C-alpha positions in Angstrom: -4.7 -34.0 -25.1 -6.5 -31.0 -26.7 -7.9 -30.0 -23.3 -4.4 -30.1 -21.7 -2.9 -28.1 -24.5 -5.7 -25.4 -24.4 -5.2 -25.1 -20.6 -1.5 -24.7 -21.1 -2.1 -22.0 -23.7 -4.5 -20.2 -21.4 -2.0 -20.4 -18.6 0.7 -18.9 -20.8 -1.6 -16.1 -21.9 -2.7 -15.3 -18.4 0.9 -15.1 -17.2 1.8 -12.9 -20.2 -1.2 -10.6 -19.6 -0.5 -10.3 -15.9 3.1 -9.4 -16.6 2.0 -6.8 -19.1 -0.4 -5.3 -16.6 2.3 -5.2 -13.9 4.7 -3.4 -16.2 2.1 -0.7 -16.8 1.9 0.2 -13.1 3.3 3.6 -12.2 6.2 3.2 -9.8 6.4 5.8 -7.0 9.5 8.0 -7.7 10.6 7.7 -4.0 13.2 10.4 -4.3 12.5 12.3 -1.1 14.2 11.8 2.3 13.0 8.5 3.6 10.7 9.4 6.5 8.5 6.2 6.3 9.8 2.7 7.1 7.4 -0.1 6.2 8.0 -3.4 7.9 6.3 -6.3 6.3 5.5 -9.8 7.6 3.4 -12.4 5.8 2.8 -15.8 7.3 0.6 -18.1 5.3 -1.1 -21.2 6.6 -0.3 -22.9 3.2 2.7 -23.0 0.9 0.2 -22.9 -1.9 -1.1 -19.5 -1.0 1.1 -16.4 -1.4 0.5 -12.8 -0.4 2.0 -9.7 -2.2 1.8 -6.3 -0.6 2.1 -2.8 -2.1 1.2 0.7 -1.1 -0.2 3.2 -3.6 0.7 6.8 -2.8 -1.8 9.5 -3.8 -1.4 13.3 -3.7 -4.5 15.0 -2.2 -5.3 18.3 -3.9 -7.1 21.3 -2.5 -10.5 19.8 -3.6 -9.7 16.5 -1.9 -9.3 14.7 -5.2 -6.7 12.0 -5.5 -3.9 11.8 -8.0 -1.8 8.6 -8.1 1.9 9.4 -7.6 2.8 5.8 -7.9 3.0 2.3 -6.3 5.7 0.9 -4.0 5.9 -2.9 -3.9 6.6 -4.1 -0.4 8.8 -7.0 -1.6 11.3 -7.1 1.3 11.0 -7.3 5.1 11.8 -3.5 5.3 11.1 -0.9 2.7 11.9 2.8 3.1 9.8 5.5 1.4 9.9 9.3 1.2 6.5 10.9 1.7 6.1 14.7 1.4 5.9 16.4 4.8 3.2 18.9 5.7 1.0 17.8 2.8 -2.0 15.6 2.8 -1.3 12.2 1.2 -3.6 9.2 0.8 -2.0 5.7 1.3 -3.7 2.6 0.0 -2.0 -0.6 1.4 -3.1 -3.5 -0.8 -2.7 -7.2 0.0 -3.1 -9.5 -3.0 -3.3 -13.2 -2.2 -3.1 -15.9 -4.8 -3.4 -19.6 -4.6 -2.0 -22.4 -6.9 -5.5 -22.9 -8.4 -5.5 -19.4 -9.8 -7.8 -17.8 -7.3 -7.0 -14.3 -6.1 -8.2 -12.1 -3.3 -7.4 -8.4 -2.7 -7.8 -6.6 0.6 -7.0 -2.9 1.1 -6.4 -0.7 4.1 -6.5 3.0 3.2 -5.8 6.2 5.2 -5.4 10.0 4.8 -2.2 11.1 6.4 -0.2 14.4 6.8 3.4 13.5 7.8 5.0 16.2 9.9 8.5 17.6 9.5 10.8 16.3 12.3 9.0 12.9 12.6 9.5 9.5 11.0 6.8 7.0 10.5 7.0 3.3 11.3 4.4 1.2 9.4 3.8 -2.5 10.3 2.1 -4.4 7.5 1.2 -8.0 8.4 -0.7 -10.9 7.0 -1.0 -13.9 9.3 -3.3 -16.8 8.4 -6.2 -14.8 6.9 -5.8 -11.7 9.1 -4.6 -8.5 7.4 -3.3 -5.6 9.6 -1.7 -2.2 9.1 -0.5 0.0 11.9 1.3 3.4 11.7 3.4 4.9 14.4 4.7 8.5 14.4 8.0 8.8 16.1 9.9 12.1 16.9 13.3 12.2 15.0 14.9 13.0 18.4 13.6 9.8 19.8 10.8 8.8 22.1 7.9 6.4 22.1 5.8 8.4 19.6 2.1 7.8 19.0 -0.1 5.6 17.0 -1.6 7.3 13.9 -5.3 6.9 13.6 -6.6 5.9 10.2 -8.8 8.5 8.4 -11.2 8.0 5.6 -10.8 10.3 2.6 -14.2 11.8 3.7 -12.2 13.4 6.6 -10.7 15.7 4.0 -12.3 19.1 4.0 -11.5 21.5 1.2 -11.9 25.2 2.0 -15.2 25.5 0.1 -16.7 22.5 1.9 -15.6 23.5 5.4 -18.3 23.7 8.0 -18.4 26.2 10.9 -19.7 25.2 14.3 
């Protein structure tokens, strides 16, 4: 009985600590015109395994250093976000899977982007049976097929003092 009680106490403490940590996460203000639509689909092979998704939005300064602006939980099938246009932004899409036995797994997909004025961005975030995927499509506001946005590592950022000439 003592073993059961100590496991129960540990479980309550773990839930309390995780709730406290979650409340300390900086939420993205999301006050700009919504130019990014994130469509999310998670399909798990087990009812005992759940996946939560979020995107962290970072400002990229002139030295290519990141400053967290906040996190958007992708907790609905479609979430609209306003990302500043004509400015470099770093997006970190995070998938956090948890199972009933307490095990967790986190996978991230990150990219450096510069949304353009006059365009909207369609982001597909999917998890299907152990496969994580993020795709971004740039679509002209006036319509059309648009183009797929290539993912860029933060190392693609070149501050003026680091620029190379060829």
